[in-house]
C-alpha positions in Angstrom: -23.2 -11.5 -2.0 -20.8 -8.7 -1.2 -17.7 -8.2 0.8 -16.7 -5.9 3.7 -13.6 -5.2 5.7 -14.0 -6.7 9.1 -10.7 -5.8 10.6 -7.4 -3.9 10.0 -3.9 -4.1 11.2 -0.5 -2.4 10.7 3.1 -3.0 11.7 6.1 -0.7 11.6 9.7 -1.9 12.3 11.2 -0.5 15.5 14.1 1.5 14.0 13.2 5.1 13.2 15.4 6.9 10.7 14.9 10.7 10.7 15.7 13.3 8.1 18.3 14.7 10.4 20.1 11.3 10.7 20.0 11.0 6.9 21.5 14.5 6.6 24.6 13.2 8.4 25.1 10.5 5.8 24.2 12.3 2.5 24.0 15.8 1.1 20.4 16.7 2.2 18.6 18.4 5.1 15.5 18.0 7.1 14.1 21.2 5.6 14.8 20.0 2.0 13.1 16.7 2.5 10.1 18.1 4.4 9.4 20.9 2.0 9.5 18.7 -1.1 7.8 15.5 0.3 6.2 16.1 3.7 8.4 13.2 5.1 9.9 13.6 8.5 11.0 10.1 9.3 10.7 6.5 8.1 11.0 3.0 9.6 13.8 0.5 8.7 13.4 -3.2 9.1 15.9 -5.0 11.3 18.5 -7.2 9.6 16.7 -10.4 10.7 13.3 -9.2 9.6 11.8 -10.4 6.4 8.8 -9.1 4.5 6.8 -12.0 5.6 7.6 -11.1 9.3 6.2 -7.6 8.8 3.2 -9.1 7.1 2.7 -11.6 9.9 2.6 -8.9 12.6 0.1 -6.8 10.6 -2.0 -10.0 9.9 -2.2 -10.9 13.6 -3.6 -7.5 14.4 -6.1 -7.5 11.6 -7.4 -10.9 12.5 -7.7 -9.9 16.2 -9.6 -6.8 15.1 -11.9 -8.9 13.0 -12.4 -11.5 15.7 -11.4 -14.2 13.2 -9.0 -17.1 13.9 -6.1 -17.7 11.6 -7.4 -21.2 11.0 -10.6 -19.7 9.4 -8.6 -17.8 6.8 -9.1 -19.5 3.4 -7.5 -16.9 1.1 -4.2 -15.0 1.5 -3.2 -12.3 -1.0 0.1 -10.4 -0.3 0.9 -7.3 -2.3 4.7 -6.7 -2.3 7.6 -5.6 -4.5 10.2 -6.9 -2.0 9.4 -10.6 -1.5 11.4 -12.8 0.9 12.8 -14.6 -2.1 12.1 -15.3 -5.8 9.8 -18.1 -4.8 7.8 -19.4 -3.1 5.5 -16.5 -2.7 5.6 -14.4 0.4 1.9 -15.3 0.8 2.8 -19.0 1.0 5.5 -18.2 3.6 3.0 -16.1 5.5 0.5 -18.9 5.4 3.0 -21.3 7.0 3.9 -18.7 9.6 0.2 -18.3 10.5 0.1 -22.1 10.9 -2.7 -22.6 8.4 -3.2 -24.7 5.2 -6.6 -23.6 3.9 -7.2 -22.2 0.5 -5.0 -20.4 -2.1 -2.2 -18.0 -1.2 -0.4 -15.8 -3.8 1.4 -12.5 -4.3 0.4 -9.5 -6.3 3.1 -7.3 -7.9 1.7 -3.9 -8.9 4.2 -1.9 -6.8 2.6 1.0 -5.0 -0.8 0.1 -6.4 -0.4 -3.4 -5.1 -2.8 -3.3 -2.2 -5.6 -1.8 -4.3 -5.0 -4.6 -6.9 -4.9 -7.2 -4.1 -8.1 -5.9 -2.4 -9.9 -5.9 -5.8 -9.0 -9.5 -6.4 -10.0 -10.7 -2.9 -13.3 -8.8 -3.2 -14.1 -10.7 -6.4 -13.2 -14.0 -4.8 -15.3 -13.4 -1.7 -18.3 -12.1 -3.8 -18.2 -15.3 -5.9 -18.1 -17.5 -2.9 -14.6 -18.8 -3.8 -13.3 -17.5 -0.4 -15.0 -16.7 2.9 -12.4 -15.1 5.1 -9.7 -13.3 3.0 -6.5 -11.9 4.4 -5.1 -9.1 2.2 -1.7 -7.7 3.1 0.6 -5.0 1.7 4.2 -5.5 3.0 7.5 -4.0 1.9 11.1 -3.7 2.9 12.2 -1.0 0.5 15.3 -0.1 2.5 17.0 -3.1 0.8 16.5 -1.9 -2.8 17.6 1.7 -2.2 21.0 3.3 -3.1 21.7 5.1 0.1 24.0 7.5 -1.7 21.2 8.7 -4.0 19.5 11.5 -2.2 16.8 11.8 -4.8 15.4 8.4 -3.9 16.7 7.1 -0.5 14.9 9.9 1.5 11.5 8.9 0.1 10.9 5.3 1.2 10.4 3.2 4.3 9.4 -0.3 5.5 6.2 -1.5 6.9 3.1 -3.7 6.5 -0.7 -3.2 6.6 -3.5 -5.8 6.5 -7.2 -6.2 6.3 -9.6 -9.1 6.7 -12.4 -9.3 4.1 -15.6 -11.3 4.8 -18.9 -11.9 3.1 -21.7 -9.3 3.6 -25.3 -8.9 2.6 -24.8 -5.2 1.9 -21.9 -3.7 -0.1 -18.8 -2.8 1.8 -16.5 -2.7 -1.2 -18.7 -0.7 -3.6 -16.4 -1.0 -6.7 -12.8 -1.3 -7.8 -11.1 0.2 -10.8 -7.7 -1.0 -12.0 -5.4 0.3 -14.8 -1.9 -0.1 -16.2 0.3 1.2 -18.9 3.6 -0.6 -19.4 4.9 2.0 -21.8 6.0 3.9 -18.7 7.9 0.9 -17.3 11.4 2.6 -17.3 10.2 5.7 -15.4 10.1 4.0 -12.0 11.8 0.6 -11.7 14.5 -1.6 -10.3 16.2 -2.7 -13.5 18.5 -5.3 -12.0 17.9 -9.0 -12.4 19.3 -12.2 -11.0 20.6 -14.7 -13.5 23.2 -17.4 -13.5 24.0 -16.8 -9.9 24.8 -13.1 -10.2 23.1 -9.7 -10.3 22.8 -8.3 -13.7 22.1 -4.5 -14.1 21.4 -2.0 -11.3 19.6 -3.6 -8.3 18.5 -0.3 -6.9 15.4 1.8 -7.3 15.5 4.2 -10.3 12.9 7.0 -10.6 12.3 9.9 -12.9 10.8 12.1 -10.2 9.3 14.8 -12.4 7.5 12.4 -14.7 6.2 10.3 -11.8 4.8 13.4 -10.1 2.9 14.7 -13.1 1.5 11.2 -13.9 0.5 10.5 -10.4 -1.4 13.8 -9.9 -3.3 13.1 -13.1 -4.4 9.5 -12.6 -5.1 9.6 -8.9 -7.8 12.2 -9.4 -9.1 10.5 -12.6 -9.4 7.0 -11.0 -11.1 8.4 -7.9 -13.6 10.2 -10.2 -14.1 6.9 -12.1 -15.2 5.2 -8.9 -17.5 8.1 -8.0 -19.1 8.0 -11.5 -19.6 4.2 -11.3 -21.5 4.6 -8.0 -23.3 7.8 -9.0 -21.8 9.8 -6.2 -20.4 13.4 -6.1 -16.9 14.0 -4.9 -18.5 15.6 -1.8 -19.7 12.2 -0.8 -16.1 11.1 0.0 -15.7 11.2 3.8 -12.1 10.1 3.6 -9.5 9.9 0.8 -6.6 7.5 1.5 -4.2 8.1 -1.4 -0.9 6.2 -1.8 1.4 7.9 0.7 4.2 8.9 -1.7 4.5 12.7 -1.5 2.3 15.2 0.3 2.4 17.5 -2.7 0.9 14.8 -5.0 -1.7 14.0 -2.3 -2.6 17.7 -1.9 -2.9 18.2 -5.7 -5.2 15.2 -5.9 -7.5 16.7 -3.2 -7.5 20.0 -5.0 -8.5 18.3 -8.3 -11.4 16.5 -6.5 -12.5 19.8 -4.8 -12.1 18.3 -1.4 -10.7 20.0 1.8 -7.4 18.7 3.0 -9.1 17.7 6.3 -10.7 14.7 4.6 -7.4 13.2 3.6 -5.7 10.6 5.7 -2.0 11.4 5.8 0.8 9.2 7.3 3.6 10.0 4.9 5.2 12.2 7.5 5.9 9.3 9.8 6.0 6.4 7.4 7.4 7.8 4.2 6.6 5.9 1.1 6.0 2.2 2.0 4.8 1.3 -1.5 2.1 -1.5 -1.3 1.9 -1.1 2.5 1.2 2.6 2.5 -2.6 2.5 1.9 -3.4 -0.3 4.4 -1.1 1.3 7.0 -2.9 4.6 6.7 -6.3 2.9 6.7 -5.4 1.1 10.0 -4.3 4.3 11.6 -7.6 6.1 10.7 -9.8 3.2 11.8 -8.0 2.8 15.1 -8.1 6.5 16.0 -11.8 6.6 15.3 -11.8 8.9 12.3 -13.3 6.3 10.0 -16.7 5.3 11.3 -19.9 3.4 10.2 -21.5 4.7 7.0 -18.4 6.6 5.9 -17.4 6.5 2.2 -13.7 5.8 2.1 -11.8 6.1 -1.2 -8.5 4.3 -1.7 -6.4 5.4 -4.6 -2.9 4.2 -5.6 -0.4 4.7 -8.4 2.9 2.9 -8.8 5.7 1.7 -11.1 4.6 0.0 -14.3 2.7 2.3 -14.4 -0.2 0.8 -12.5 -3.0 2.7 -10.8 -6.4 2.0 -9.3 -9.1 2.9 -6.8 -11.4 1.1 -4.4 -14.5 2.8 -3.0 -15.7 1.5 0.4 -18.8 2.1 2.4 -17.6 1.5 6.0 
């Protein structure tokens, strides 16, 4: 038994925050942000929106795309760094909002690699027969963990959610998954604050050593994509579409160059979405599926890297 993606969905909050608007608040400019990151705008969740709300909207679209009722979902995995609360999991909250009670529901915390991790876990559970219809979601509200006076980080991130429905298949859809982590880099990209004794201890905002993150990301994204190719005995030229984590267009371009692939084979949404962490890959996947770029028989490579550091890839035959 194998698994395949039967449907995709994506959701972006209504509020658009452009670089020009940010330039009126902090010392930056549209040209500065565009030239260094490729980002033009990002979405910001409404005050009454929670991560589970974004996940719910994306989930409904993915289920509709797959032609599967919510009642038939028997596994929910949510990748998020910004859960609704400490507990219960955002996946359990999403399960309740979907009105279902079947099967396990849990969160995965691997930051920007979260969706790749979640998809790999769901694939194993479907392959083993533990689950039949798996809902895998990446959802984030990063706007609430940013210091909006720090121009080095606040310009980079946005809010959103993406989802897929994974079902059993006789032929491989998910060809292989490859996951890694190295906690020795834990202080390079983190939110070091904690909640204890009813108060916030430490800095509750995102911290990033941008230069170190850039170098590490360029190195491991190409390596983990090559690992998936080697495992499936395919050349890089067999990749029809690369969907890397949408963090920075320069990192993405460097990854394509290392793989020897033309930029035209890369799915890019960072200009409109910014970095939505665990939501970035499923959002980009949904865009490319719905506009018809991804079609039957295509090899689609997903590759993510995030705080921890964590990184991984999933190779799919569509």
